[in-house]
Structures are given as structure tokens and as C-alpha cells.
N, C-alpha and C positions, 0 to 999 in steps of 0.2 A: 471300415472306419469306426472308431470307438464312439459309442453313444455318450452324450454329455451327461454329467452327473445329475442335472436337473431332470433328465428323462427317466431316471430310476424312481419307481414309485416308492414312497416312504411315508411314514407317519411320525418321524422323529425330527422334523423341521431342520433338515440338513443345511438348507441355505442360510440359516441364521448363525451358523458356527463356521466362520471363515477358515479357522485353523484345521478343523476336522474336515472341511470340504477339500482343502488343499491336500491333506494327507491321503484321503480316499481317491482324489484325482490322480495321485502318484501311484496308488496301488491298482487302480482299475485297469490300465493297459497291461499290467503284468498278469492280472487275472485273465484277461482276454487272450493273451499270448499262451498262458497255461492251458486254457480251454481248447484253443486251436491245436496245441501240440499234443495233448493227451486226453482230450475229450473224444466223443464218438467219432471214430475214423471212417471217412468216406461219405459222411452225411452232413457235413457242415453247411452245404449250400441247399440242401433239401428243405422243402416247406413241410412243417410238421404241425399236426392239429394238437396244440398244447393248451393246457390250463395255466393261466398266469394270474398271480395275485396282483391286483391293482389298488386294493385297500383292505382293511380288516373287517369291513361290514359284510353282512351275509351275501349281498349282491355284488361284492367287489373282489372277494378273495379267490373266486373260481371263474375267471373270464376265459372262454374258449375261443381260439382263433388259430389260423395258420401263421407260423412264424419260422424264420430260419434261426437255428439254435444260437449262433453267435450274436443274434440281435434280440434274443430273449431279454425281457426287462426284469433283470434280477433286482428285487426290491429289498428294503430293510423295514421290517415290520415288528412292532411290539404290540402285544395285546392291549386293549384299552386300559388305561390306568384306573385302578380301584383303590378304595380305602382298605389297606391291608396292615396287619401287624405280623411280626414273626410268629409262625405257628407251631414251633417245636424247639426242643433243646433248651440250653441254659438261658437263652435270650427270649424265650416264649413270652409273647404279650408286648414286647417292645416294638416301637415303630420300625418298619422295614427301612433298609438303607437305600438311598438314592445315589449315593457315591460309595466307592469302595472303602471300607474301614481299613485303616493302615495295618492293623494286626492280622487281617485276613487277606491282604493283598496277594501274597504269594500263593496261598491255597486257591483263591478264586481264579487267579491267572492259570494255574495248573489245570483246574477243572475245565475252564473254558477252552484252553488250547487242546487238551485231550479230546474233548467233544468235537471241536472244530476240525481236528486232523482227520477224523473219520469221514467227513463229508467229501473232500476232494479225493480221498483214497478210493472210495467206492466207484467214483467216476473213472479213475484210472484202471481199476480192476476190470471194469466192464467195457472198456473202450472199443474192443474189437467185435463185440457180440452182434452188433447190427448187421454184420456181413453174413451171419448164419441164422437169421431170425426165423422162427417157425411159422410166422404169419405177419401180415402188415399190422394187425391189431397188436401183436406183441412188440413189434418194432416201435410203434408209437408209445407203448407203455414204458419201454426201457428208456426212451428219450425223455419222457415225463419224469421218471425217477431221476435221471441224470441232471436235468436242469433244476429240479428242486433241491438236489444235493448241492448244486452250485449256489442256489439262493440261501440255503442253510449256512454255507460257508460265509456268504456275505453277512448274514445275521450275526455270526460269531465274530467276524472281523470288525464289524461296527463296534461291538463291545470292547474289543481290544484297543481299537483306535480311540474310542471316546473316553475310556476310563483308565487306561494303563500307560498313557504317554509314550515315551520312546520305547520302553520295554514292549508295549503292546504293538507298536509299529514293526519292531523287529520280529516279534512272534508272527505277525501277519505275513511278513515276507517269507519266513521259514515255512509257513503252510504251503506256499507255492514252490518251495525249493525241494521239499521231500517228495519221494516217489514210492508208490506201492511196489514192493518187491525189490527195491534197489538194495544192492550190497553196500553202498556207501551212505545213502541217506534214506533209509526205509521209513515207513510210517510208524507211528508210535506204538500202536497195538498190533500184535502179531497177526490176528485174524484179518487185518486189512492189508497184509502183505501176501495173502494167499492168492494164487492165480484163479481167475474165474474165466475159463476159456470154453465153457459149454453152457447151454441154457438151463440144464437141470441144476447145475451149480448156482446159476443166477436166481432161479426160483427158490432154491433152498436158502440162499443168502438173504433174499428179501423176506422170506418167511421167518428165518431164525435170527439173523444178524440185525436186520432192521427192527425186529421186535425187541431186541436188546435196546436199540435206540429209543424205542417207545418208553421203556422203563427208566432209562437214564434221564431222558428229557422230562418224564413225569416227576421224577425225584427232584430235578432242578427247578421245575415249575413251582415247587413249594419254597424255593430259596428266599432267605431274608434279604438278599441283594435283588431289589425289585426289577431293575432292568433285565437281569438274567431270567427271572421268573416270567416276566412278560414276553421276552423273546422266545423262550422254549414253549410257552403255551401256544403261541401262534405256529411254531414249527410242528407241533403235534397235529395240527389240522392237516398238514401236508403229509406227514409221516404215515398216516392211515392208508394212503394210496399205495405206498411202497409195500406195506404188509399185505394189502389186498392183492397186489400183483404176485407176491410170493405164494400166499395161501391158495389162491385160485389157480395159479400156474401149476403147482404140484398136484392139485386136485384134478386138473385136466390130464396130467401125465398118468395119474392113478386111474382115471376113468378110461383112458385109451387102453392101458394095460388090462384093466378088468374086463372091458368089452371083448378083447381078444381071447382072454382066458375063458370067459363064459361061453365063447363060441368054439372052445376046444382047440384054439390055436396057440402057438408058442410066440409070445410077444417079441422075443429076440429075433426069431425068423421073419417076423412081420415088420421088422425095423421099428420096434417100439422098445420102451424101457421095461425090462422084466421086474417083477415084484421084489426079488431079493436085492436088486441093484438100487431100487428106490429106498429100501431099508438101509442099505449101506450109506447112501448119501445123507439120509436123515441122521444116522449115527455120527457121521463126520461133522456136518455143519452145526448140529445141535450142541455137540461137545465143544467145538471151537467157540461158539457163541456164549456158552456158559462161562468161559474164561474171562469174557469181557466185563463181568461183574466184579472181578478182583478176588482176592483171597477170602476164604470163609471167615477167618478171624482177622480183623483189620483195625489197627489203631487209627489209620487215616479216616476210615469210615466213621469211627467213633468221634473223632475230632470234627469232621464235617457236620455230623448231626448235632453235636453239642453246641457248635458255634452258630447253627442256624443256616448253614450254607447249602445243605442237601438233605432233604427229608425222605420219608418213605413214600411208597406208591399211594396216592390219594391220602396223604397225611391229614388233609383238612377234613376227612370223613371219619377219622379215628377218634376214640374217646379220650385217650391218654397220649400226651405229647412229650413227655420228659424222658421216658425209657430209663428211669433210674430205679435201681433195686430189682430189676427184672432180669431174667436170664433166658437163654436160648439153648435148647438141648440139641447137640449134633454128635454124629459119629465121626471120629477122626482116626486115621491109622497111627498106631504106636507100637513099636517093637514087633512088627510083623502081624499085628491083628488090629481089628477095629474096636475102639473103646468109646464109650459115651462120655461126653464132657458137657458141663454146664458153663456156658460162656456168657459174660455180661452182654445184655441185649444190644447196647450201643456198639460193641465190638463185632456184633453179628449182623450189622445193617446190610452188608453186601448179600448175605445169605437170605435175609428177610426179603430183599428185593428180588433175589433169584427165585424164591418160593413163588412169588406172584407171576414171574415170567414162565416158570415151568407149568403152572396151571393154565396159563394162556396158550402156551404151545400145545398142551394136551387137548384143548378145545379144537385146535386145527387138526390134530391127529384123529379126533373123533369124527370130524367132518369127512376126512379122507376114508376112514373105515366105513362110514355110511355109504360112500360112493362105491366101495367094494361090494357091500351087501346089496345095494340096489341093482348092481349088475349081475347078481347071482353068484358071486364068488364066495364060497364058504370055507371056513377053517383057516383063513389067512387074515392076520391082523397086523397092521403097522403099529409100531410102538416107539416111544422115546426110550433111549438107553438111560441107565441110572446116571445121576449127575456126577458120580465118581469116575465114570468111564472116560478114558482118553483125555485126561485133563493135563494142562501144562501150567496151570496157576493154582496156588493153594496147597493144602497139605497132601493132596493126592498126586501132585506133580512128581514125576520121576518114579511112581509106583505103577502097578499094573492091576487092572480090574476088568472083569468081564461085563457085558452089557447089563447084567443084573446087579452089578455093584459088588460082586464077590472079589476079594483080594486074591490074586493068583500070582504065580511066578512069571518072570520075564519070558522064560522058555515056553510056558503054557500060552502066554499072550501071543508070542510070535508064531506059535503053531496054528493059532486060530485067527490071527489078525486079518487074513484074506477073506474070512467068512463074515467079518464084522465091519470092515472099512474098505473103501474102494481101492482096488489094486490098479497097477499100471494098465493091465489088460482091460479092466472095467472102464477106466477113463478113456482108453483108446476106443472102446466100443461106443461109448456115449458120444465121443467126438465124431465118430463115423456117421452118426445120425444127423449131424448138424449141417444140413443142406438148406440154403435159404429158400424160403417160400414168400414171395412178395406180391403175388396176384391177389387183389382184394377178395376176401372171403375164403380163400384156400388155406389149408392147414398142413403142416408137416405130418409125416406118418406116425410120429411118436406122441402126438398131443391131440386131445379132443378140442372141438370148437368151444369157445366161451358161450354162456347162455345168452348174453346180450352185448351190444357194443358200448362205446364211450359216449356219455352225455346225450343219450337218446338216439345216437346215430346207429344205423344197422352195422352188423359185423362186416358187410361187404363194402363199407364206406372206404374211400381212398384216404386213409389217415396220414400217409406220408407221400408227398408229391415230389417228383424230380425237379431239379433246379429250373428247368425251362417251362414248367407247367404254368 
């Protein structure tokens, strides 16, 4: 039975807007139908120890309790309102917009829909993973990620319904009509149509792809459209957990591999993920996630910045906010070689954001390499491939580069592709490791135990309980 709209936590005074309330009441059962159709399969009736936001205050946004996922209280939250002015671009210093400016309506709708489409997509990509969880701790974590992606969808749909009229309502319906990987109605961004049918891919996705989400949301948190800025700021509080799941998940895979190698054992023979396979998955998911920032040179990015719609990462901490008369130096392929270009800084805003992302990813790699060193594994280092490697968006799309960023021929790439990216055999091996482990405190053979449990609970805690518990 669908929960009433009044039971959904919110700080946007939903009850005072009858038209908005009716629109969301019509959308809500469709959302619940979508969740039951393509949400976590086989666990809809289980009781899961989940964190639920019930308010934006420090003691309200992280309330832990057991809940069945279809009964999760998906809320609509905006960060508390502050006195703000537009902090960048041609409109710097002007009051932020409480309503959508007519001249920016289409651009803002496109920005919101593109971000919104990623939220249900990842739930669809991950829907079968509960059946092969490496531990009950991990099972609970993926469900936490899933319900929060659902809440982020609610956050974006609220903006569409509240500020974009009929167009917004139609876009909100389309968000539930598209499907990840569908041949007829795929998700908007290609990375969100990739299958995620093993937990190594899930950990890589939450490490690299959700980290892209952090930077996109951070740029939107600077927006001159204040409801979008306030919405994405609160979303960032939850996004941190998704990246934690990915970064620590891969770290535990690395730790298990390293422990076996240090003991003189072959991880593959011990039903763990070998070092070279971890590197291939890094190469694949990092390069796919780089594409999500868009092309290196972008007139859209320049327009979004100039208009005050989308800023840089932590724009409010920078000294200069116009980006006029400045350039960004980048290497681009031209006539079979790489040449340096000076690009107007506003046109390079995607690359500026990607710079921050790459630095953040490298911090994760540094952590994993310390895990290798602590285990006594010497002479082996995990690394990020060059940002030109395996790209489908931007000037490097359709060209071939090695992991060092060197331009090579298609024949050279094809000859070594199996050394750089997961092969069908590699994926089959990883899938062969995916046997469910659900006894509290136990771990699959290919992953180390986490250092601690959730919310102060022990690792052996029963985080997911069967329906009749």
C-alpha cells in the first residue's frame, strides 16, 4: 500500500501547495511500481538496517532503523535557506533566483533531467547484486545506496514538478519510463547503460562513477538557481556514503589479494581477484566515468558558467569568479599527433572539473597502494590510466591511446586491449567468484572484512533480516 504524501519527510511545505501535492500524488504510485519492478530483486520484503533522512538538522538526516525498502520514507529536502548572491559568471553579485528565469528555462531543465536520470539508472544497474553479496554488511550497504539514489530522484522530480509545469511533469514521467541498457529507451548517459553484474564492478562504479556525481553536484551547489543549489547541497551529504562503499570496497578486494600474494599464494587459485584484474577494472570504470564530464572544449559548459547556472568545484572558495580573459592549456589530437592548445577558460570548464575529479581519484589509488605496501607486496602499484585512454566523448573519442596517453594505431590498441581492459574471460572469472555469503560476520573468499560495522554496530550484526523476522 502506497504511503500518503504527508508521511514523506520534507522541508518544502508540500501541504501548502495543493497543485504540487496532486501532481506528486499522481507520480508517487508510479515511482513505487518502478521500484518494485526494477529495484533490488528478491529483497523487497526484507527488513534492512537503513539510514533515513527525516530532517536537515544534524540529528535528523541520519536516523537508523529497520525498514522494508518499499516503505522507506523517501523525502524531499533542501539545505536551509541562506542569504546568497550569484557567485560567478556574468551575473556575479546579483541576487540568486528563486524561480526559473525564462531565458535559462531550457538549460536548467536539461541540467536537472540529466542529473535526475542517473539516479534511477544506477538502481536498475544494481538490481540483481543482492543475490550474490559477499557479506551481509555489503548487502546492507548496497541497499543504502539504492534507497538514497531513489531519494535523490525524488529531490530532482520535486524541482521538475515545482518549477517547470507540464514540461516538468512529463520529464518526471519519462524518468520512470527509461531503463538502463534498454535498446528502445536507454538512460541518457552511456555509462548508466553499462551492465553491473558483479560486485567488483559495483565497487568500481561507486568509487569512480559516484565520485563524478560528487563533482557534478558540487558544481550545481554553486548555482544561481537557489532551489537547485540547496537541493544538491543536501544530496552531497548522502553521496559521501556511496563513495565510501566504493573506495573501501575496492580497498578490501586489494587487501585480500595482497594478503594472499604476501603469503606466496596465487589469488586466482584462492578464489580471489588477482592484481592485474583489479587494474583492468580500474582502467575500465575510470575511463567511462571521465566521459560523464563531457567534452574537453564545450560551448555549453561556457554558457552554463557565464549564466550562473553551474560553477566550478568549490567556486565560493576561489579568488576570481568571472573566468574572462583566462585560458586553459590542453593537448588535443590533430592530424595524427598531439598538439597544445590555449582554450578560453570558460570553454574548458568540463576539464577544470575533471582535474579536481582526477586528483580525488588519485587519493583513492594512494590508499589502495598503501594497503599493498602494508601487506608486504613490493614492486606492484595500482595506477589511474591517462585521461585520454578509452574515451568515447571529446576529442579523443574514436582514437586510440595506451594507458600512458600515447596516441597509437587501432591495430596496436586491439593487439593489447586484453592487457588493459577486462576481457570476456576476465568477466566470467569475476562472476564465478560471486557466491552469496549472508551469515552475519562471514566474508566471501575474494574480499577482506571491513575494519568496523555500520553506525557503531559490530560487523557480525544482522543488518538484513528475512521477512518473517
